[in-house]
C-alpha positions, 0 to 999 in steps of 0.5 A: 604823142601823150597827153593827160586829159583831166576833168576835175568835176564832171557834173558841175551842177550836181556837185553844186547842188549836193547831188551824187551824180558827179565825178573826177575823170582822168585819161592818158591819151596816146596818138588820139586814143586813151590808154589809161583811164580812171573815173571816181564818183566819190559820193557813190563810192564808185571807182572805175579804172581801165588800161587798154587791152587789160580790161576794166574794174569798178572798185577792184572787180571786173565789169562788163556791159549788159547783154541787152538786145531788145530796145523795149526792155532797155535802160537808157541813161539820159533825161526821161523827158527828152526821150519821150518827146517826138519833137527830137525823134522822127522814129520814137523810142519805145514807151516801155524803155526806162530812162534815168538821168545823171548830170555827169556824162562820164558817169552815165557811160561808166554805168553802162560799162558796169551793166547798170544801164544799157545805152546813152545818147546825147545830141549836145556837144561834149569836150574831150575832158568829158568823155576821154576816160569813159571812152576807154572804160566802156570799150574795155567793158565790151561796149561802144562809144561813137558819135551820132554818125557811128564814128569812133572818137579821136582825142587831142585834136585841134578842136576838142569837141565831139558833136554828139555821143552814143554809148551802148552795149553792142547788141543795141547799137543798130536800134539806137542808131536807127533813132539817132540818125534821123534825129540828127538829120532833123536837127541839121535841117532846123539849123539850116532853115531856122524859122 
């Protein structure tokens, strides 16, 4: 019932380009849930460590998600271009929302866990090794990591792929999902009815 899930380089493009937005992700999963997790971004000198039920630290100091509750003031960790286009989002994101990008999805989620950002959405599929460690890190920091349908992630399944990822502080879950759910419906309709 136990399995180590390791991503030796999460954010490969950033690593190859000499950027700082990549890292090493390790999680011990038991019965589909991570119970120990570590993520290290060496260029940023940021080491995150979590144990289920025992909290999470960054460089040895306890961290928690932000208490942001207003989407117009939120800091989104994601591609700014993707959140400004109405092509993907039937209900648009606020123009005042700040968006920044990091290549590593695990780093994006960790930066929500430590309060640097408030939310992250990706409609692209991610594998267990991309998000297993980050799932425990954000959870122990008081945040949420779900699919676009609001389901908790389960790891070590036959197919280790998660269709989409939403990470957020609790107070922003409702307004974030208000935008994600219709976007997923639109995406599904496009897939079912290609031009």
